[in-house]
BADO-594208 format. One record per residue: residue in three letters; z, x, y of N, C-alpha, C in turn. Coordinates in pm, whole numbers, padded with zeros to 5 digits, always signed. Layout:
<rs>
ALAZXYZXYZXY
...
</rs>
This chain:
<rs>
UNK-00012+00059-00131+00025+00017+00009+00005+00093+00117
UNK+00025+00232+00094+00073+00281+00220+00191+00236+00303
UNK+00257+00194+00247+00360+00167+00341+00494+00251+00310
UNK+00588+00282+00399+00698+00350+00328+00851+00270+00360
UNK+00935+00274+00294+01008+00186+00263+01152+00274+00265
UNK+01271+00232+00359+01381+00329+00342+01533+00226+00331
UNK+01600+00277+00270+01767+00192+00272+01858+00294+00307
UNK+01912+00300+00440+02031+00361+00475+02179+00269+00406
UNK+02228+00394+00414+02364+00313+00316+02389+00222+00415
UNK+02435+00111+00325+02480-00019+00311+02397-00111+00407
UNK+02288-00111+00404+02174-00186+00484+02064-00208+00408
UNK+01999-00292+00447+01929-00382+00364+01775-00309+00388
UNK+01686-00289+00267+01575-00181+00291+01495-00213+00409
UNK+01417-00137+00493+01345-00201+00579+01203-00092+00562
UNK+01120-00130+00648+01021-00039+00634+01033+00065+00784
UNK+00989+00176+00735+01050+00323+00790+00849+00359+00865
UNK+00757+00355+00800+00660+00399+00818+00525+00281+00785
UNK+00418+00265+00868+00292+00201+00801+00193+00313+00835
UNK+00122+00356+00725+00028+00463+00722-00123+00378+00807
UNK-00201+00507+00845-00302+00453+00882-00374+00393+00818
UNK-00387+00437+00687-00466+00397+00573-00435+00265+00498
UNK-00346+00206+00536-00243+00112+00473-00316-00054+00517
UNK-00319-00105+00407-00435-00256+00370-00344-00345+00454
UNK-00216-00354+00489-00149-00411+00563-00108-00347+00683
UNK-00172-00254+00734-00176-00210+00873-00197-00325+00979
UNK-00156-00376+01053-00145-00509+01144-00071-00587+01122
UNK-00044-00586+01025+00043-00729+00909+00172-00705+00922
UNK+00210-00581+00859+00374-00515+00833+00390-00445+00973
UNK+00496-00455+01021+00556-00384+01097+00695-00258+01089
UNK+00674-00148+01110+00824-00082+01117+00945-00148+01160
UNK+01053-00145+01076+01156-00237+01139+01174-00354+01042
UNK+01047-00408+00975+01069-00541+00910+01182-00484+00762
UNK+01231-00610+00739+01348-00564+00633+01290-00655+00492
UNK+01249-00566+00429+01213-00619+00297+01303-00713+00169
UNK+01275-00828+00196+01377-00915+00130+01379-01004-00027
UNK+01195-00967-00023+01128-01016-00179+01032-00976-00210
UNK+01005-00938-00340+00880-00901-00380+00814-01026-00498
UNK+00726-01080-00450+00708-01193-00563+00794-01292-00576
UNK+00897-01312-00482+00978-01416-00472+01128-01343-00539
UNK+01137-01257-00570+01194-01151-00649+01290-01085-00544
UNK+01434-01138-00551+01471-01109-00427+01550-00943-00427
UNK+01521-00869-00313+01551-00696-00353+01602-00655-00227
UNK+01640-00791-00159+01737-00725-00047+01861-00634-00063
UNK+01920-00638-00168+02014-00532-00195+01990-00415-00289
UNK+01851-00385-00308+01796-00294-00390+01760-00159-00314
UNK+01761-00042-00366+01739+00085-00282+01579+00107-00308
UNK+01547+00124-00158+01412+00169-00169+01329+00201-00259
UNK+01372+00325-00332+01332+00372-00473+01287+00251-00538
UNK+01371+00165-00585+01347+00086-00664+01249-00051-00615
UNK+01240-00076-00515+01136-00138-00452+01023-00063-00433
UNK+01014+00055-00417+00870+00104-00442+00799+00142-00555
UNK+00939+00132-00632+00869+00107-00768+00819-00028-00833
UNK+00890-00112-00802+00853-00254-00833+00684-00286-00762
UNK+00699-00256-00642+00542-00213-00592+00458-00198-00672
UNK+00472-00052-00712+00367+00051-00781+00347-00053-00925
UNK+00468-00105-01001+00435-00186-01107+00349-00287-01118
UNK+00337-00316-00985+00296-00467-00994+00108-00430-00946
UNK+00089-00281-00921-00064-00235-00849-00136-00293-00889
UNK-00163-00349-01028-00304-00403-01106-00281-00515-01058
UNK-00219-00586-00999-00200-00739-00984-00304-00781-00904
UNK-00341-00888-00895-00462-00935-00801-00388-00928-00675
UNK-00280-00999-00664-00193-01014-00527-00077-00963-00554
UNK+00010-00917-00437+00142-00936-00494+00196-01006-00309
UNK+00295-01048-00339+00366-01157-00231+00501-01068-00178
UNK+00522-00977-00013+00606-00912+00008+00661-01019+00109
UNK+00793-01056+00117+00855-01090+00224+00947-01020+00313
UNK+00933-01058+00456+01000-00941+00506+01068-01033+00637
UNK+01173-00971+00670+01225-01044+00790+01197-00967+00924
UNK+01171-01012+01006+01121-00970+01123+01217-00969+01257
UNK+01266-00854+01311+01374-00845+01359+01319-00913+01520
UNK+01424-00993+01623+01373-00999+01737+01312-01161+01745
UNK+01213-01200+01624+01156-01343+01613+01244-01378+01521
UNK+01353-01308+01443+01406-01382+01324+01309-01435+01225
UNK+01161-01444+01227+01111-01504+01152+01074-01438+01010
UNK+01057-01510+00921+01064-01467+00757+00920-01483+00757
UNK+00854-01408+00711+00703-01385+00680+00676-01328+00536
UNK+00566-01416+00489+00519-01366+00369+00392-01299+00396
UNK+00371-01137+00329+00271-01083+00364+00183-01049+00200
UNK+00062-01084+00195-00024-01085+00049-00111-00972+00068
UNK-00063-00896-00039-00156-00778-00054-00270-00761-00169
UNK-00395-00803-00145-00471-00818-00295-00485-00694-00354
UNK-00581-00679-00467-00620-00611-00530-00739-00492-00475
UNK-00686-00351-00506-00835-00258-00413-00925-00325-00404
UNK-01009-00264-00292-01138-00363-00264-01150-00470-00183
UNK-01037-00548-00193-01030-00693-00152-00976-00695-00017
UNK-00925-00798+00062-00859-00822+00169-00710-00846+00183
UNK-00685-00871+00293-00532-00885+00298-00528-00977+00439
UNK-00421-01060+00372-00414-01180+00527-00248-01182+00523
UNK-00187-01225+00655-00098-01291+00665-00079-01448+00689
UNK-00008-01529+00641+00007-01664+00597-00060-01670+00723
UNK-00197-01752+00793-00192-01797+00889-00286-01695+01012
UNK-00276-01596+00953-00333-01461+01110-00454-01426+01064
UNK-00527-01433+01145-00646-01360+01155-00666-01185+01123
UNK-00764-01107+01087-00764-00977+01057-00764-00911+01167
UNK-00678-00781+01158-00629-00703+01277-00757-00679+01327
UNK-00756-00732+01461-00872-00627+01546-00877-00459+01545
UNK-00794-00410+01517-00766-00263+01514-00791-00242+01410
UNK-00820-00272+01267-00837-00234+01167-01042-00282+01172
UNK-01074-00360+01248-01217-00419+01262-01286-00264+01360
UNK-01241-00256+01449-01249-00174+01545-01279-00053+01498
UNK-01164+00026+01420-01162+00161+01327-01276+00151+01222
UNK-01334+00058+01164-01416+00078+01079-01583+00083+01145
UNK-01571+00064+01252-01733+00039+01294-01755+00122+01415
UNK-01650+00212+01468-01673+00308+01556-01633+00421+01535
UNK-01752+00520+01501-01723+00665+01438-01738+00805+01510
UNK-01739+00765+01656-01768+00848+01783-01656+00913+01784
UNK-01653+01074+01749-01522+01154+01747-01539+01289+01879
UNK-01427+01323+01917-01439+01460+02016-01357+01547+01942
UNK-01377+01663+01976-01348+01788+01944-01192+01858+02039
UNK-01104+01842+02008-00981+01913+02086-00931+02022+02031
UNK-00917+02110+02123-00769+02261+02108-00667+02218+02129
UNK-00556+02202+02059-00428+02196+02095-00335+02339+02114
UNK-00287+02405+02218-00189+02507+02165-00068+02495+02152
UNK-00010+02535+02018+00115+02536+02004+00208+02603+02027
UNK+00358+02571+02094+00446+02710+02083+00508+02745+01976
UNK+00567+02859+01963+00641+02875+01834+00756+02775+01814
UNK+00769+02810+01672+00910+02691+01629+00861+02595+01541
UNK+00936+02465+01551+00898+02347+01481+00782+02277+01554
UNK+00697+02218+01470+00590+02135+01533+00611+01982+01531
UNK+00726+01952+01467+00762+01800+01431+00667+01702+01404
UNK+00548+01768+01381+00414+01644+01313+00401+01643+01163
UNK+00358+01566+01098+00385+01515+00973+00216+01493+00932
UNK+00165+01592+00833+00034+01585+00803+00024+01507+00671
UNK-00114+01417+00637-00125+01375+00490-00237+01385+00487
UNK-00254+01333+00351-00446+01356+00302-00462+01231+00274
UNK-00569+01166+00246-00617+01065+00211-00664+01078+00044
UNK-00632+00920+00006-00638+00969-00174-00813+00991-00173
UNK-00885+00950-00133-01050+01022-00158-01048+01148-00104
UNK-01163+01178-00031-01173+01293+00004-01150+01292+00185
UNK-01216+01385+00212-01196+01394+00344-01063+01476+00441
UNK-01074+01505+00577-00999+01614+00638-00836+01555+00614
UNK-00740+01613+00645-00646+01613+00683-00583+01580+00781
UNK-00523+01469+00802-00442+01408+00952-00330+01385+01000
UNK-00330+01364+01082-00159+01340+01154-00126+01206+01142
UNK-00025+01161+01039+00010+01058+01018+00158+01040+01095
UNK+00215+01141+01115+00365+01099+01232+00368+01216+01293
UNK+00400+01160+01436+00470+01265+01526+00629+01236+01623
UNK+00682+01311+01570+00849+01298+01563+00844+01302+01735
UNK+00976+01245+01745+01039+01245+01889+01022+01369+01995
UNK+01097+01475+01904+01097+01610+01958+00996+01700+01959
UNK+00914+01625+01907+00751+01755+01888+00723+01793+02038
UNK+00728+01906+02037+00648+02014+02154+00509+01952+02201
UNK+00452+01919+02084+00282+01877+02126+00318+01753+02088
UNK+00411+01642+02138+00380+01507+02119+00331+01461+02233
UNK+00275+01501+02385+00185+01428+02471+00059+01472+02413
UNK+00014+01550+02311-00108+01646+02330-00197+01582+02222
UNK-00108+01592+02116-00154+01542+01942-00158+01361+01952
UNK-00252+01324+01878-00264+01178+01818-00211+01158+01696
UNK-00150+01032+01665-00184+00947+01514-00320+00951+01497
UNK-00377+01017+01357-00522+00993+01320-00587+01112+01321
UNK-00548+01206+01441-00630+01342+01463-00690+01404+01333
UNK-00754+01447+01262-00841+01520+01193-00817+01654+01231
UNK-00733+01721+01104-00746+01904+01149-00829+01971+01077
UNK-00920+02016+01154-01063+02108+01161-01032+02240+01155
UNK-00905+02324+01230-00920+02464+01240-00736+02472+01253
UNK-00716+02598+01212-00614+02657+01251-00636+02775+01317
UNK-00628+02833+01449-00629+02976+01492-00792+02996+01448
UNK-00859+02897+01445-01009+02903+01460-01055+02942+01293
UNK-00952+02886+01191-01009+02904+01060-00972+02808+01024
UNK-01086+02762+00933-01142+02606+00883-01050+02559+00805
UNK-00990+02443+00810-00895+02370+00730-00954+02261+00683
UNK-01080+02242+00709-01124+02070+00702-01160+02074+00512
UNK-01138+02141+00408-01155+02134+00290-00999+02182+00254
UNK-00901+02139+00323-00758+02196+00256-00676+02084+00260
UNK-00553+02084+00140-00463+01972+00152-00357+01997+00262
UNK-00334+01840+00251-00169+01838+00381-00079+01974+00358
UNK-00015+01982+00238+00045+02043+00180+00057+02208+00243
UNK-00096+02208+00240-00120+02345+00267-00165+02409+00378
UNK-00220+02313+00433-00249+02325+00613-00062+02344+00653
UNK+00023+02245+00619+00183+02236+00664+00216+02376+00656
UNK+00189+02446+00541+00203+02555+00484+00212+02676+00608
UNK+00053+02686+00638-00021+02766+00701+00053+02742+00854
UNK+00073+02667+00892+00179+02634+01024+00304+02686+01001
UNK+00344+02658+00925+00513+02700+00874+00472+02857+00905
UNK+00417+02926+00899+00407+03040+00825+00370+03114+00955
UNK+00277+03059+01039+00273+03091+01205+00365+03089+01269
UNK+00506+02992+01239+00616+02952+01357+00641+03048+01419
UNK+00621+03163+01401+00688+03278+01480+00585+03348+01593
UNK+00429+03323+01566+00362+03326+01658+00393+03299+01839
UNK+00363+03353+01886+00360+03308+02074+00269+03168+02061
UNK+00182+03167+02005+00112+02998+02028+00022+03003+01933
UNK+00009+02885+01912-00124+02838+01762-00196+02768+01794
UNK-00333+02821+01772-00430+02716+01834-00500+02609+01690
UNK-00447+02465+01721-00500+02386+01628-00589+02294+01678
UNK-00712+02300+01588-00824+02234+01665-00830+02069+01598
UNK-00865+02000+01661-00874+01826+01577-01008+01775+01619
UNK-01062+01653+01545-01111+01572+01577-01076+01447+01577
UNK-01107+01360+01659-01041+01230+01755-01139+01134+01738
UNK-01097+00993+01725-01178+00931+01719-01160+00854+01865
UNK-01286+00806+01940-01265+00797+02066-01240+00643+02098
UNK-01229+00567+01966-01158+00400+02018-01017+00496+02037
UNK-00949+00567+02042-00819+00626+02092-00735+00670+01959
UNK-00601+00672+01989-00506+00680+01900-00358+00684+01949
UNK-00303+00709+01880-00149+00662+01947-00075+00805+01885
UNK+00048+00812+01988+00154+00939+01953+00291+00866+01942
UNK+00305+00752+01896+00424+00656+01835+00459+00747+01741
UNK+00626+00730+01733+00691+00797+01626+00735+00713+01546
UNK+00706+00755+01428+00763+00687+01265+00823+00790+01204
UNK+00869+00727+01126+00930+00787+01000+00816+00868+00918
UNK+00850+00969+00844+00706+00995+00789+00752+01024+00633
UNK+00651+01020+00565+00666+01060+00384+00546+01147+00350
UNK+00523+01262+00438+00412+01336+00374+00436+01468+00392
UNK+00337+01561+00407+00352+01716+00426+00411+01720+00569
UNK+00532+01814+00578+00543+01788+00721+00566+01943+00754
UNK+00561+02014+00891+00555+02123+00942+00720+02158+00983
UNK+00823+02099+00969+00971+02105+00982+00990+02245+00937
UNK+00969+02279+00806+01019+02392+00767+00959+02503+00755
UNK+00982+02645+00702+00929+02709+00626+00817+02706+00544
UNK+00714+02712+00535+00648+02749+00376+00638+02845+00347
UNK+00585+02865+00213+00566+02982+00141+00419+02988+00080
UNK+00405+03095+00118+00277+03194+00074+00233+03171-00070
UNK+00105+03112-00180+00094+03111-00267+00079+03224-00338
UNK+00150+03282-00461+00114+03391-00533+00156+03364-00687
UNK+00283+03470-00716+00313+03453-00846+00425+03308-00860
UNK+00399+03205-00972+00514+03090-00953+00627+03129-01006
UNK+00727+03114-00971+00909+03122-01046+00944+02984-01039
UNK+01026+02990-01184+01112+02873-01228+01248+02859-01180
UNK+01294+02781-01079+01439+02792-01038+01485+02650-01058
UNK+01666+02646-01062+01715+02529-01120+01779+02541-00972
UNK+01769+02377-00942+01871+02377-00802+01972+02236-00842
UNK+02087+02264-00786+02207+02212-00845+02246+02115-00709
UNK+02187+01992-00733+02226+01899-00630+02332+01797-00638
UNK+02423+01766-00524+02590+01699-00494+02524+01570-00536
UNK+02621+01465-00536+02605+01330-00529+02548+01262-00414
UNK+02452+01179-00405+02421+01134-00257+02299+01187-00243
UNK+02237+01060-00145+02106+01069-00119+02040+01207-00080
UNK+01919+01261-00160+01853+01410-00112+01779+01417+00022
UNK+01713+01313+00068+01655+01334+00185+01524+01456+00133
UNK+01460+01402+00034+01362+01489-00019+01263+01364-00045
UNK+01099+01378+00005+00972+01311-00073+00935+01388-00140
UNK+00863+01316-00253+00813+01345-00370+00699+01301-00349
UNK+00577+01342-00365+00479+01320-00386+00342+01349-00495
UNK+00240+01284-00499+00161+01307-00625+00022+01375-00560
UNK-00046+01474-00603-00177+01457-00569-00254+01367-00617
UNK-00372+01320-00581-00465+01198-00618-00536+01235-00736
UNK-00582+01405-00764-00649+01442-00884-00531+01447-00989
UNK-00377+01415-01009-00325+01436-01088-00233+01557-01070
UNK-00180+01572-01181-00092+01707-01192+00060+01703-01150
UNK+00131+01797-01163+00273+01786-01115+00307+01723-00976
UNK+00406+01662-01008+00491+01607-00866+00547+01721-00798
UNK+00506+01712-00643+00584+01828-00575+00679+01772-00452
UNK+00731+01861-00373+00773+01830-00285+00730+01793-00098
UNK+00681+01672-00080+00604+01667+00041+00686+01665+00147
UNK+00803+01653+00168+00880+01656+00314+01000+01690+00275
UNK+01068+01777+00385+01231+01788+00359+01291+01728+00504
UNK+01365+01624+00462+01444+01565+00587+01548+01656+00638
UNK+01571+01628+00775+01658+01691+00863+01800+01695+00790
UNK+01818+01577+00742+01966+01612+00623+01993+01599+00496
UNK+01901+01653+00475+01866+01705+00320+01979+01831+00279
UNK+02042+01753+00184+02183+01806+00162+02127+01962+00085
UNK+01997+01969+00047+01947+02126-00039+01834+02173+00053
UNK+01836+02157+00182+01710+02158+00222+01707+02357+00272
UNK+01827+02389+00248+01792+02570+00237+01753+02594+00115
UNK+01774+02523+00001+01707+02605-00146+01599+02532-00184
UNK+01543+02411-00145+01379+02360-00178+01306+02395-00117
UNK+01178+02383-00114+01083+02403-00047+00964+02348-00024
UNK+00897+02327+00054+00764+02220+00027+00700+02267-00027
UNK+00620+02214-00093+00532+02258-00226+00586+02288-00369
UNK+00763+02288-00374+00773+02312-00505+00742+02168-00576
UNK+00713+02222-00731+00666+02133-00847+00788+02112-00906
UNK+00784+01961-00919+00940+01922-00971+00890+01881-01167
UNK+00944+01978-01254+00943+02027-01385+01053+01957-01477
UNK+01168+01930-01405+01286+01840-01486+01339+01790-01414
UNK+01467+01724-01439+01574+01674-01375+01676+01641-01511
UNK+01798+01722-01482+01852+01744-01562+01811+01761-01720
UNK+01726+01877-01685+01673+01930-01820+01586+01800-01906
UNK+01529+01700-01846+01416+01589-01900+01335+01625-01827
UNK+01187+01646-01882+01053+01688-01859+01033+01567-01784
UNK+00985+01622-01651+00910+01532-01561+00783+01557-01510
UNK+00717+01652-01584+00601+01731-01525+00484+01631-01532
UNK+00514+01520-01595+00381+01418-01640+00422+01277-01537
UNK+00541+01282-01515+00576+01166-01455+00491+01159-01286
UNK+00467+01043-01236+00417+01013-01096+00521+01020-01024
UNK+00529+01058-00871+00597+01091-00777+00716+00958-00794
UNK+00666+00872-00785+00780+00747-00781+00853+00720-00895
UNK+00782+00762-01004+00893+00758-01100+01001+00863-01136
UNK+00955+01000-01065+01044+01099-01033+01155+01043-00931
UNK+01115+00993-00823+01201+00972-00746+01285+00832-00769
UNK+01216+00773-00856+01338+00669-00938+01452+00697-00982
UNK+01417+00824-01076+01477+00887-01183+01600+00953-01122
UNK+01600+00998-00988+01643+01096-00919+01757+00995-00849
UNK+01710+00894-00783+01774+00768-00753+01872+00732-00826
UNK+01814+00729-00946+01925+00631-01054+02045+00749-01081
UNK+02026+00841-01040+02146+00999-01103+02223+00985-00952
UNK+02208+00916-00848+02285+00960-00740+02386+01003-00733
UNK+02459+00898-00831+02602+00876-00862+02677+00992-00951
UNK+02605+01057-00986+02640+01189-01043+02697+01270-00944
UNK+02818+01333-01059+02865+01429-00963+02747+01552-00936
UNK+02657+01594-01047+02589+01703-01015+02451+01661-01068
UNK+02342+01684-00997+02187+01671-01084+02131+01817-01063
UNK+02079+01847-01189+01981+01966-01174+01805+01953-01161
UNK+01772+01997-01080+01647+01988-01077+01573+02120-01111
UNK+01482+02114-01167+01415+02258-01204+01296+02243-01137
UNK+01205+02325-01074+01087+02346-01003+01058+02461-01003
UNK+00921+02446-00981+00793+02567-01009+00801+02605-00870
UNK+00794+02696-00811+00764+02747-00668+00709+02889-00666
UNK+00552+02886-00573+00464+02949-00553+00530+03046-00479
UNK+00554+03216-00463+00664+03286-00365+00576+03385-00368
UNK+00614+03481-00220+00561+03621-00178+00563+03700-00297
</rs>
């Protein structure tokens, strides 16, 4: 669906991010509280459980997501149809933003000069082909006024990155974080864009990356509670990997972007999808300790 659900301690799960490619973009909103899936009450479930329910139903002709929206107090039923179909909100017309993006392909190239340090920018890759793009710009980003959501990354310091994956670009930017400046070249749709803040669930440049070389297997021991780690799977398959490490992550000094998850408490997860690995970790959140085994590319 391209929708990120979060669940703060003791609060109802809510939509924390809507990706540019989401089939529900223009219908669902950041902040919507998710209260039911196909009329099944999920108001007390954790975000990872809701994501799993939605994923299990991905082959259905449609899924009904019931949300509660702040301000209006209205309860809305959003219907997601099977891939290739359309989306609708009860009684609502198609989103004009989606129609415009589908018909206007004009783009312009921009060079953005970034200072040293953290960029606060999240980069994502679409399930198919195409350049990696900006999916989130954090409030503290030093280039918040220059970059736009949806900008496609073309080059870093004049090095072509159009065929690189999002996680590789994030690592490249992180490796250059001590330079006096970094030149980021992007292609921007002339229909415009936004630099509004949202909560990300993809590759982030907030932490130092690791240059690929010889892989090393590591065991990381995690205390009880939320991890603050986002796990993703590449479209072509393969081992699930760490695509984001949040600021409140308990193990942010031990885990790295790009780490591949091999096992949880010695249970092999190398063939599981990211959503299933996340669910397994979430189900063990009350354990005094969890052992996460990762494979890391090191210098």
